[in-house]
RODODREN-563659 format. One line per 5 residues: their letters; for each residue x, y, z of C-alpha. Coordinates in steps of 0.02 Angstrom, whole numbers. Each point is the difference from the previous one (the first is absolute). Example, Ala and Ser with C-alpha at 12.3 -4.5 7.8 and 13.67 -1.06 7.14 Angstrom:
2
as> 615/-225/390 ~ 69/172/-33
//
This chain:
767
mfkgv> 2/-10/0 ~ 138/149/53 ~ 107/50/-132 ~ 113/46/143 ~ 32/180/91
vlvfl> 15/107/-135 ~ 114/154/42 ~ -90/154/28 ~ 47/182/-39 ~ -28/141/131
asfta> -58/168/-123 ~ 5/170/69 ~ -150/42/121 ~ -18/170/-102 ~ -58/-91/-159
lyasa> -109/-93/96 ~ -81/153/71 ~ -18/70/-165 ~ -43/-134/-75 ~ -147/-7/120
qtgie> -37/163/13 ~ -24/10/-189 ~ -70/-174/-45 ~ -183/48/92 ~ -40/133/-119
qynlv> 5/-127/-119 ~ -158/-63/39 ~ -115/160/10 ~ -156/-8/-86 ~ -42/107/-91
wdkqs> -170/15/-115 ~ -45/105/-145 ~ -172/-1/5 ~ -161/15/118 ~ -59/-149/58
vnsge> -170/-78/-49 ~ -57/-35/178 ~ 75/-43/184 ~ 50/-158/-72 ~ 130/93/-65
smpcg> 66/76/152 ~ 182/8/77 ~ 37/-11/180 ~ 77/137/101 ~ -2/-3/185
ggdig> 121/1/162 ~ -28/-38/180 ~ -149/-106/-6 ~ -95/87/-128 ~ -50/-46/-195
lnvwv> -63/78/-126 ~ -73/-53/-172 ~ 70/173/-93 ~ -80/7/-201 ~ -44/150/-113
egdel> -147/-37/-63 ~ -121/106/-132 ~ 141/176/57 ~ -28/-47/159 ~ 105/-58/144
lfyvs> -54/-150/110 ~ 42/-76/158 ~ -53/-147/113 ~ 35/25/157 ~ 65/-165/122
rsgtf> 75/-9/173 ~ 32/-143/80 ~ -123/-85/149 ~ -159/96/-70 ~ -102/-142/50
dennt> -191/18/38 ~ -119/-72/100 ~ -33/-144/-144 ~ 197/-19/14 ~ -1/80/-177
llklg> 173/103/-51 ~ -78/159/-77 ~ 65/111/-89 ~ 22/178/73 ~ -85/61/-163
rvrlk> 52/97/-174 ~ 82/165/-46 ~ -46/107/-157 ~ 109/132/-70 ~ -70/131/-125
lspnp> 99/112/-63 ~ -46/173/-105 ~ 37/33/-147 ~ 6/-194/-39 ~ 192/7/1
fsqdd> 12/-182/-40 ~ 33/-44/-205 ~ 2/-190/-46 ~ 151/30/-136 ~ 116/58/138
feqal> -33/-111/172 ~ 93/-88/119 ~ -17/-94/159 ~ 134/-54/90 ~ 23/-120/122
ilkdg> 170/68/81 ~ 62/-127/112 ~ 159/77/79 ~ -117/131/70 ~ -139/-112/19
hvdir> -118/130/-83 ~ -135/19/-148 ~ 54/132/-122 ~ -110/67/-141 ~ 50/123/-117
tkkgs> -114/73/-154 ~ 38/132/-121 ~ -154/79/-93 ~ 41/176/-72 ~ 104/110/89
anthi> -42/-105/164 ~ 118/-112/89 ~ -71/-58/121 ~ 47/-147/128 ~ -87/-73/148
rvwvd> 117/-116/130 ~ -100/-148/95 ~ 99/-40/160 ~ -37/-85/185 ~ 90/55/164
vfrpv> 99/-169/45 ~ -21/64/190 ~ -161/70/18 ~ -151/-42/-77 ~ -31/140/-145
vhvdv> -18/18/-168 ~ 67/141/-113 ~ -49/30/-173 ~ 94/173/-55 ~ -41/68/-155
nstip> 108/125/-97 ~ -32/75/-168 ~ 58/156/-126 ~ -159/82/8 ~ -124/38/141
liaea> -114/-148/29 ~ -165/-34/82 ~ -6/-170/112 ~ -143/-77/45 ~ 35/-142/121
syesw> -128/-112/61 ~ -21/-163/137 ~ -120/-132/-103 ~ -95/-111/121 ~ -119/-148/-42
rhidr> -30/-50/182 ~ -98/174/21 ~ -132/-115/32 ~ -24/-155/90 ~ 59/-165/-124
fpkgk> -75/-186/-14 ~ 115/-103/-67 ~ -68/-182/-75 ~ 57/-141/-63 ~ 189/-20/-38
ennan> 6/184/47 ~ 24/-70/190 ~ 148/-92/-60 ~ 98/202/47 ~ -58/-42/191
sykwa> 19/-117/111 ~ -167/-98/-19 ~ 38/-37/-198 ~ -132/-134/-26 ~ -107/-23/143
ppvpv> -42/168/73 ~ -118/-52/152 ~ -104/157/-31 ~ 1/128/-126 ~ 130/99/-10
itfkd> 31/196/-7 ~ 172/104/-36 ~ -70/147/82 ~ 43/185/-81 ~ 105/118/68
svmfn> -15/161/51 ~ 69/114/-120 ~ -27/202/1 ~ 111/153/-26 ~ 74/65/147
gkgvm> 74/181/-8 ~ 68/8/-169 ~ 50/-218/-19 ~ -88/-147/-13 ~ -2/-91/152
fyhqn> -56/-191/-10 ~ 3/-135/93 ~ -79/-201/45 ~ -25/-35/217 ~ -49/-166/31
rknta> -129/-77/101 ~ 44/-77/169 ~ -86/-166/-71 ~ 108/-55/-157 ~ 55/-175/-71
fdvvv> 81/-28/138 ~ -167/-28/105 ~ -65/-107/-132 ~ 156/-93/-10 ~ 31/-14/192
kqqgm> -187/-76/47 ~ 11/-119/-194 ~ 142/-95/99 ~ -45/-10/172 ~ 129/126/63
esvkd> -120/105/82 ~ 54/-28/179 ~ 184/42/-17 ~ -60/156/-111 ~ 62/150/122
qmmnp> 194/-70/7 ~ -1/-1/-190 ~ 85/135/-103 ~ -140/87/-116 ~ 97/100/-138
iaglc> -178/90/-115 ~ -124/53/143 ~ -5/171/1 ~ 130/5/-124 ~ 3/198/-88
fgglm> 94/38/-152 ~ -38/127/-140 ~ 84/167/-33 ~ 21/180/-63 ~ 21/65/-173
qgsnm> 65/185/-21 ~ 76/101/-151 ~ 105/162/28 ~ -128/141/-26 ~ -156/-114/-46
tsagt> -171/12/80 ~ -137/-118/-6 ~ -105/25/-149 ~ -165/-110/21 ~ -21/-197/-57
ymgky> -44/-106/-121 ~ -69/-180/-67 ~ 72/-107/-116 ~ 49/-181/-41 ~ 182/-70/-57
hdtef> -25/-164/-96 ~ -120/-120/124 ~ 4/128/143 ~ -99/119/52 ~ 86/123/115
kgwkl> -22/216/73 ~ 148/130/-20 ~ 37/125/113 ~ 106/152/-93 ~ 94/107/27
rshkp> 60/140/-112 ~ 156/132/-1 ~ -46/192/23 ~ 90/55/-164 ~ 98/-72/-111
akshq> 188/-40/53 ~ 161/-75/-60 ~ 14/-90/132 ~ -134/-111/131 ~ 36/-132/122
vrvfl> -143/-142/56 ~ 34/-76/168 ~ -86/-140/53 ~ 13/-53/208 ~ -57/-203/41
pmara> 31/-13/184 ~ -66/-170/96 ~ -67/1/159 ~ -54/-166/107 ~ -138/-15/109
devws> 84/98/134 ~ 73/151/-86 ~ -95/119/-71 ~ 27/29/-191 ~ -31/179/-18
skles> 144/56/123 ~ 101/-150/-85 ~ -39/103/-185 ~ 22/181/84 ~ 184/-74/91
lirds> 56/-59/-174 ~ -40/167/-104 ~ 100/103/138 ~ 147/-138/-38 ~ -15/-3/-192
qksak> 15/194/8 ~ 148/-3/115 ~ 89/-121/-131 ~ -56/83/-144 ~ 180/45/-56
takrq> 61/-172/37 ~ -108/-111/-32 ~ 18/-35/-195 ~ 187/-12/30 ~ -26/-124/140
sqnww> -108/-100/-90 ~ 113/16/-161 ~ 153/-51/116 ~ -93/-137/61 ~ -40/-80/-187
knywe> 190/33/-50 ~ 56/-112/149 ~ -138/-146/-37 ~ 66/-15/-172 ~ 198/11/63
rsyif> -50/-143/134 ~ -34/-131/-135 ~ -13/-11/-176 ~ -5/-123/-154 ~ 30/68/-172
ldsas> -28/-117/-147 ~ 101/37/-177 ~ 17/181/47 ~ 129/31/-128 ~ -129/-68/-145
snkss> -106/124/-140 ~ -137/-134/22 ~ -100/65/133 ~ -133/-138/-54 ~ 121/-154/15
eawqv> -65/-132/135 ~ 135/28/106 ~ -11/192/1 ~ -195/-9/44 ~ 38/-132/159
grnyq> 134/127/66 ~ -114/157/-9 ~ -150/-95/36 ~ 88/-79/190 ~ 36/187/14
lfrym> -180/56/-38 ~ -65/-121/126 ~ 116/65/142 ~ -55/182/-17 ~ -191/-62/29
lgcna> 82/-91/140 ~ 82/139/67 ~ -176/108/11 ~ -60/-106/141 ~ 184/2/84
ygeyp> -75/74/171 ~ -176/-58/9 ~ -100/-74/140 ~ -53/-141/-99 ~ 105/-98/-118
tkfng> -12/2/-203 ~ -147/-76/-63 ~ 38/-159/-94 ~ -145/66/-105 ~ 18/148/-80
glftv> 94/108/147 ~ -42/174/-13 ~ -25/8/-196 ~ -160/-92/-26 ~ -123/102/-122
dpsft> -181/-9/-78 ~ -35/-209/3 ~ -74/-6/-179 ~ 175/33/-75 ~ 49/-164/73
dstlk> -144/-65/-25 ~ -119/66/-114 ~ -168/-106/90 ~ 54/92/185 ~ -72/168/-33
fspdf> 9/51/182 ~ 95/169/96 ~ 175/25/-2 ~ 2/-53/198 ~ -8/-212/-80
rnwgg> 157/-126/-14 ~ -41/-183/15 ~ 65/-118/176 ~ -53/129/124 ~ 71/164/64
gthta> 40/-23/190 ~ 31/-193/-61 ~ 155/-53/-1 ~ 72/-155/-117 ~ 156/-39/87
qnqrl> 54/-132/-152 ~ -5/142/-100 ~ 55/156/114 ~ 167/-99/33 ~ 67/26/-183
vywpm> -37/204/22 ~ 108/-9/123 ~ 143/-149/-4 ~ 81/108/-132 ~ 62/146/113
lrsgd> 123/-96/72 ~ 95/21/-139 ~ -24/149/-59 ~ 44/81/173 ~ -166/83/42
idmmk> -16/-78/177 ~ -93/165/59 ~ -158/-56/-111 ~ -15/-167/76 ~ -65/60/151
pqfdf> -160/40/-20 ~ -38/-199/-64 ~ 68/-53/162 ~ -91/121/93 ~ -161/-53/-82
ysnml> 51/-172/96 ~ 55/65/140 ~ -135/85/45 ~ -128/-137/-20 ~ 104/-106/116
rnael> -101/-8/160 ~ -162/-24/-108 ~ 76/-138/-98 ~ 49/-75/182 ~ -173/19/54
rsely> -62/-112/-147 ~ 115/-143/81 ~ -39/29/189 ~ -204/10/-42 ~ -34/-146/-119
wnhkg> 135/-134/43 ~ 68/69/182 ~ 204/0/-46 ~ 130/138/-55 ~ 62/65/-159
asfte> -97/127/-145 ~ -94/-83/-110 ~ 21/108/-152 ~ -100/-58/-149 ~ 1/14/-192
qienf> -121/141/-49 ~ 17/102/152 ~ -65/164/45 ~ 74/148/60 ~ -41/-29/198
glpnp> 69/-194/-32 ~ -175/-94/-23 ~ -33/-113/-162 ~ -79/88/-141 ~ -200/-49/52
aeynw> -56/-51/-184 ~ 158/-135/8 ~ -35/-40/170 ~ -167/-33/-68 ~ -206/27/80
krpad> -49/-145/-44 ~ 107/-101/121 ~ -51/-193/60 ~ -49/51/194 ~ 131/-123/59
ydkgm> 139/58/-112 ~ 163/77/88 ~ -15/169/33 ~ 168/27/-24 ~ 21/-41/-160
ehnaw> -63/71/-184 ~ -146/-103/-82 ~ 66/9/-152 ~ 77/-125/-151 ~ 160/135/-24
leyqw> 35/44/166 ~ -25/-124/132 ~ 173/-16/111 ~ 88/106/-110 ~ 94/97/154
dtvle> 183/-19/-51 ~ 23/181/-99 ~ 13/111/133 ~ 165/-100/25 ~ 80/75/-159
fcqmi> -20/166/105 ~ 71/-56/135 ~ 171/-42/-112 ~ -13/160/-59 ~ 15/67/160
iethr> 143/-71/56 ~ 83/-9/-188 ~ -12/210/44 ~ 128/-48/158 ~ 116/-100/-108
yqgkd> -20/122/-164 ~ 0/166/110 ~ 46/-35/172 ~ -180/84/47 ~ -66/-48/181
ikeym> -155/-111/-26 ~ -23/-13/190 ~ -171/95/-41 ~ -58/-152/-100 ~ 74/-141/113
plies> -173/-40/74 ~ -72/-7/-171 ~ 148/-122/-54 ~ -33/-121/146 ~ -185/-2/2
sltff> -7/-44/-181 ~ 112/-133/29 ~ -67/-60/177 ~ -173/-26/-98 ~ 52/-125/-110
nehyq> 68/-92/150 ~ -135/0/98 ~ -125/-12/-107 ~ 54/-159/-96 ~ 28/-77/164
ylakk> -162/30/48 ~ -81/-62/-136 ~ 104/-153/17 ~ -83/-23/172 ~ -147/10/-62
rgskt> 19/-142/-147 ~ 77/-127/120 ~ 119/-45/153 ~ 169/49/-97 ~ 54/175/-6
fdang> 145/-24/-140 ~ 28/-102/-120 ~ 126/-153/31 ~ 161/116/-43 ~ -55/116/151
hlvly> -69/123/-151 ~ -169/109/16 ~ -101/-77/-116 ~ -67/162/-106 ~ -174/-60/-63
pgssa> -109/56/-47 ~ 93/114/-109 ~ 12/120/-162 ~ 147/11/-113 ~ -64/185/-54
etykm> -160/-1/-67 ~ 36/-147/-120 ~ 16/-172/80 ~ -126/-24/129 ~ -34/-85/157
aynat> 192/-61/-10 ~ 113/-76/118 ~ 193/81/15 ~ -52/134/-118 ~ 161/34/-69
stiaa> -8/202/9 ~ -45/-16/191 ~ 138/-101/31 ~ 129/91/-86 ~ -84/174/66
lkvvl> 14/-81/177 ~ 189/-58/-1 ~ 47/168/-103 ~ -66/109/125 ~ 53/-100/162
qslle> 200/-22/-62 ~ -10/203/-43 ~ -94/35/180 ~ 144/-106/97 ~ 140/95/-91
lpdhy> -67/166/55 ~ 123/75/133 ~ 2/-38/174 ~ -104/148/68 ~ -159/-34/-128
ltsek> -31/-195/98 ~ 42/-67/168 ~ 79/-167/28 ~ -183/-59/61 ~ -80/61/-190
rdvwt> 159/-85/-75 ~ -53/-153/80 ~ -185/10/-58 ~ 52/35/-187 ~ 146/-109/-10
tmlkr> -122/-156/50 ~ -126/85/-108 ~ 110/-10/-152 ~ 44/-204/38 ~ -185/-41/4
ippis> -25/64/-193 ~ -39/-116/-101 ~ 129/-27/-155 ~ -72/46/-169 ~ -83/-145/-128
freqg> 75/-70/-169 ~ -76/-83/-135 ~ 61/-64/-181 ~ -62/109/-156 ~ 51/-86/-172
ghpti> 119/-90/77 ~ 84/140/104 ~ -8/40/189 ~ -89/147/30 ~ -63/115/139
spakl> -152/-62/45 ~ -142/139/78 ~ -42/-108/114 ~ -3/-165/89 ~ -198/-33/-52
werin> -132/112/-47 ~ -178/-41/-44 ~ -31/115/-160 ~ 77/163/-108 ~ -93/183/18
ntetp> 121/127/-83 ~ 148/-4/-108 ~ 131/33/116 ~ 154/-73/21 ~ 69/-28/175
qlypv> 100/-142/-37 ~ 143/136/-45 ~ -30/116/140 ~ 133/-87/57 ~ 106/82/-143
fpwgi> -133/176/29 ~ 3/77/113 ~ 76/-118/135 ~ 176/-27/-93 ~ 37/-191/51
ygvgr> 33/-31/-168 ~ 70/92/-126 ~ 185/60/-64 ~ 134/-49/96 ~ -89/-107/92
sgldt> -27/-199/42 ~ -140/-99/-98 ~ -2/144/-134 ~ -43/-145/-128 ~ -151/-55/85
ainty> -72/177/4 ~ 53/31/-191 ~ -98/-182/-52 ~ -140/59/97 ~ -25/154/-98
kydad> 33/-86/-183 ~ -81/-163/73 ~ -137/9/104 ~ -169/-1/-94 ~ -81/112/92
alkfr> 127/129/19 ~ -9/-18/-208 ~ -201/23/-1 ~ 20/155/102 ~ 134/103/-65
shvgw> -18/177/-57 ~ 83/171/37 ~ -209/72/4 ~ -34/76/188 ~ 73/-67/164
kqdni> 74/-140/-104 ~ 180/-22/57 ~ 77/-109/-131 ~ 108/136/-66 ~ 95/0/173
faarl> 12/-192/32 ~ 95/-9/-180 ~ 119/142/62 ~ 43/-70/165 ~ 9/-184/-79
glrke> 133/87/-128 ~ -103/-29/-138 ~ 44/149/-103 ~ -92/-32/-142 ~ -153/-28/90
aqrlt> 15/155/113 ~ 24/99/-138 ~ -158/-68/-101 ~ -101/26/143 ~ 67/153/70
slklk> -11/84/-174 ~ -187/-58/-11 ~ -26/69/203 ~ 84/177/-60 ~ -56/43/-164
dsgrr> -109/135/-42 ~ -162/-24/58 ~ -114/28/-149 ~ -45/159/97 ~ 36/186/-19
fpafw> 90/-8/166 ~ 129/-141/-44 ~ 9/-81/179 ~ -192/1/39 ~ 5/-189/-33
gpgfd> -155/-83/39 ~ -133/-57/45 ~ 95/-165/4 ~ -106/-100/132 ~ -25/140/109
wtpdh> 0/195/-70 ~ 75/141/-100 ~ 128/57/33 ~ 51/-178/62 ~ 124/44/148
nwggs> 35/-190/14 ~ 41/-22/-158 ~ 115/153/4 ~ 102/-48/163 ~ 4/-193/-85
gmigl> 90/62/-136 ~ 119/109/104 ~ 70/-131/94 ~ 15/-119/-148 ~ 131/126/-78
qemlm> 58/47/176 ~ 44/-221/-2 ~ 64/16/-150 ~ 133/135/18 ~ 58/-51/201
qtdgr> -33/-144/98 ~ 29/-42/203 ~ 42/-137/106 ~ 73/55/167 ~ 129/86/-28
kiyll> 41/-40/-143 ~ -65/123/-162 ~ -21/-95/-165 ~ 29/131/-182 ~ -139/-41/-149
pgwps> -47/-167/63 ~ -137/-7/-111 ~ 69/156/-140 ~ -7/-22/-200 ~ 147/38/-93
dwnas> -96/105/-132 ~ -74/146/147 ~ 104/143/63 ~ -4/85/156 ~ 59/103/113
fklha> -85/-27/200 ~ 34/13/176 ~ -117/-97/115 ~ -10/-49/197 ~ 88/-137/95
pyqtt> 7/-66/151 ~ 118/96/129 ~ -14/151/-53 ~ 81/-25/-152 ~ -37/64/-150
ieatv> 49/-61/-186 ~ 20/150/-159 ~ 52/-98/-155 ~ -10/13/-185 ~ -34/-152/-125
tngki> 52/-35/-161 ~ -23/-127/-134 ~ -8/-109/159 ~ 146/57/84 ~ 26/93/139
tslkv> 86/157/-62 ~ 7/95/173 ~ -33/-17/173 ~ -15/91/145 ~ -32/-92/194
spvsr> -38/110/149 ~ 74/-59/127 ~ 148/-58/-108 ~ 11/-119/136 ~ -126/-94/-54
mkdvv> 107/-22/-171 ~ 61/-152/56 ~ -204/-87/-1 ~ -17/47/-164 ~ -26/-142/-140
vi> -20/36/-169 ~ -97/-141/-90
//
């Protein structure tokens, strides 16, 4: 397998730094025509705010989203739409440009008509929830800025429209999306949504028989208040109007400038308040803070984006003049997707796999779904861990560990609720995190099922796809431990989450064994992991491979932490548990030994390939590790793996191929993953199995490309383990032990390399 350790060459830091500085600019997206509709919008954002920006009919429009804006039904509501009209109309169809300027994180719109040169810049303050629109023109213009809301009245979602909330296909009562409060406020437009006391949380707690412990539970949506205030420089209220944008009627509140001017500024302030906070006070505080920082906010935000791009990059075929080449598109779309992830760097909630902050009117994804812009498939407050994990794994290699906190806090905040499930239903310890989980730690009510047998286990989802699937939390536990290994992050605050998640498996499978018979363990002293689930695919599984791999790796990683994280007593507990984890099972396929998805199973429900989870995410098999041939056999000969193979959505075959050193396969599948989406914005993939933009599609593409360039095993760093000879690249990626790798690859060979710290050079192996 190994060609030997190739001599590598140290390149000057100056040259690589210059490449990083200029490289991102090649991926700026520039449109020379206006958009037809919101489906042709461009993402813009920062902090935890996402905008869909487009120019249609000589007017600038953008949707506004913010992380965590969950209503009573747990729908992730948009905050509204802003429309900007200038007169005399400066827009020209022949001289128009809309550009996403990645290095600064903003959208620039330039147009020339007659003697008028007009420039509009849309940007978001990374450190404060404020949207800015700056207009400058060579001639005086009147500006009209309107806030538009489709929630000026109560709305009554029916049928599939409820897929956007927690009730999905089984609402127990008619659902109401309650109207927002919208009004002129002085010289601005104020809008907000104040959640009532009774929400989906109360419905789910009652459904799942947890009312006796309800007062101990975290409830993130009761009383939540979110919204904003739109103001314009020298603007005042100019009345309201009614309209319809595609499928949805709306009401608009208009602000108009007092007189023509060559420059105009529009600001949208977007505070959020929990039940125990006063939203209006937070709004006032935000406005004061924004005024104080007016001279520095733009530069601070631009510096954040500058540092973001310098932190990590992958540039493919940068020297090529063919900007439509397969390799160049892969590199460009990797960066465009990472840009969208950066727009929710500091959200209270993780970036959602099913659209993130950038969903638009659903009929532009599926023409049969003529719902409001609030719609997305697979819920708003509902999180699917199998999908979410793919959004967050690539952040380790890109060095974006600060952005992983919302995902870790998501589980940490729900920990007590998940522990109460175990205590109430089974009278044992440990956190029971299910798949399709609400943002308050209980199973989604539709997946839990309203039509349950009377004697069915209250802790179980009565669902053919999700029953007994509770090992996905372990991937986030491992991510947390990896942040310590990669950057030395202090993870003490998350130790209760990691230990409680492991405790659940230790206690629950002993509990189940004791219910079945007189023996707690099998003949070898191992836990009997039955019933289980190997992903959503191999159901009623006995010793599921995905669960065994997860438990082994997390326990081993936990025990490798420094002494101050674990007492000697705790180390004994986890060492004992590790010894109790059964071995992975194998089977023969086509005359070849392969990894089995489980020891036994009853049926196949989905199309995942958990028999390769020991390759990714768990890294038990791979380049430089023993058993690689068996893992490759599994990829090549397992009948189910071959049948399920795809690049669509959350499929991770490209990652498997890269980790197994199958260069051509990795190239083929990653190219399919990261090629242009077919939409105007090339990284708006989907819907795949979920929605558009499909963020687990983009995340799995990122991971695959990273793994083609670099893999790690302990302290070893393998370069080019899955890289084809016909792709050229320059990259900067992060490795464990506070290490960065910067390199240039030409014709399959590393032509420059910088390892920091230099002492880590001895651990580098070029394949």
